[in-house]
C-alpha positions in Angstrom: 129.8 108.3 148.2 127.3 107.1 145.6 127.1 108.9 142.3 124.7 111.7 142.4 121.8 111.9 139.8 118.3 113.2 139.5 116.8 110.4 141.6 119.1 110.8 144.6 120.3 114.4 144.6 117.8 115.7 147.1 119.4 116.2 150.5 117.5 115.6 153.8 119.1 116.3 157.1 117.3 114.0 159.5 118.3 115.9 162.6 117.0 119.1 161.2 114.1 118.0 159.0 112.6 115.4 161.4 114.1 115.6 165.0 114.0 119.4 165.2 110.4 119.5 163.8 109.2 117.0 166.3 111.1 118.6 169.1 109.3 121.9 168.5 105.9 120.4 167.6 105.4 118.8 171.0 106.0 121.9 173.1 103.9 124.0 170.6 100.9 121.7 171.0 101.3 121.5 174.8 101.6 125.3 175.2 98.6 125.9 172.9 96.5 123.5 175.1 97.9 125.2 178.3 97.0 128.6 176.9 93.5 127.6 176.0 93.0 126.1 179.5 94.3 129.2 181.1 91.9 131.4 179.2 89.0 129.2 180.0 90.0 129.0 183.7 90.8 132.7 183.8 94.0 131.9 185.7 97.7 131.8 184.6 97.0 133.5 181.3 100.2 135.6 181.4 102.5 132.7 182.1 100.7 130.5 179.4 101.0 133.4 176.9 104.6 133.8 177.7 105.4 130.1 177.2 103.4 130.1 173.9 105.2 133.1 172.6 108.6 131.6 173.5 107.7 128.4 171.7 106.5 130.3 168.6 109.8 132.3 168.8 111.8 129.1 168.7 109.7 127.8 165.8 110.3 131.0 163.9 114.0 131.0 164.6 114.3 127.4 163.2 112.3 128.5 160.1 114.2 131.6 159.4 117.6 130.0 160.1 116.9 127.6 157.3 115.3 130.1 154.9 118.2 132.6 155.4 120.7 129.8 154.7 118.8 128.8 151.5 118.7 132.4 150.3 122.4 132.8 150.7 122.9 129.5 148.9 120.6 130.6 146.1 122.7 133.8 145.7 125.9 131.7 145.4 124.3 129.3 142.9 123.1 132.3 140.8 126.7 133.7 140.7 128.2 130.3 140.0 125.8 129.5 137.1 126.1 133.0 135.7 129.9 132.7 135.7 129.8 129.2 134.1 127.5 130.7 131.4 129.7 133.7 130.9 132.9 131.6 130.6 131.1 129.3 128.0 129.5 132.0 125.9 130.9 135.4 126.8 127.4 136.6 127.8 125.5 136.6 131.1 122.6 134.2 131.7 119.3 135.0 130.0 117.4 137.4 132.2 114.2 135.4 131.7 115.6 132.5 133.8 114.0 132.3 137.3 115.9 131.2 140.4 114.3 127.7 140.3 115.5 127.3 136.7 119.0 128.4 137.6 119.1 125.9 140.4 118.1 123.1 138.0 120.8 124.2 135.5 123.6 124.0 138.0 123.5 120.2 137.7 124.0 120.2 133.9 127.4 119.1 132.6 129.4 121.6 130.6 128.7 119.9 127.3 124.9 120.5 127.6 124.8 123.5 130.0 124.5 126.3 127.4 121.9 124.6 125.2 119.8 123.6 128.2 120.0 127.1 129.6 118.7 128.5 126.3 116.0 125.9 126.0 114.9 126.5 129.6 114.5 130.2 128.9 112.8 129.8 125.6 110.3 127.1 126.8 110.0 128.4 130.3 110.8 125.0 131.7 110.4 124.2 135.4 113.2 123.2 137.7 112.2 119.5 137.7 111.9 119.3 134.0 115.3 120.9 133.5 116.8 118.4 135.9 115.1 115.5 134.1 116.6 116.7 130.8 120.2 116.5 132.1 122.2 113.6 130.6 125.6 114.3 132.2 124.9 115.1 135.8 127.3 117.5 137.5 127.1 116.4 141.1 127.1 118.9 144.1 128.0 117.3 147.4 128.5 120.6 149.3 125.0 122.1 149.5 123.0 122.4 152.7 
């Protein structure tokens, strides 16, 4: 596994991000066209509406499955980073830090973590800027 850093830390799951998106896009387009034709022809509207609603339901299921997993991961990251900060300083994280900032801080090595957390809170730094400031990257190979 290559060493993780700012340039290569983003994780794309091709089966999910590309294949699943294409797999649901095609039936969505077809069912929308079919529904429009059924409305114009005044025939088969119920079946077309049922297929369209089923396709939209699958799309929503894919969307929410991913968003729920990311929310759970965000909660774990918040706890992990807060614990790291508490161990290092004896105090919880600054309450001014937003979730995006906390996610950026998780990659900071222990030697720069506390000072970067303080700087991020004081200067209201964005997630990308925080990640770019990290000199000793703490890799995370387990995220989804």
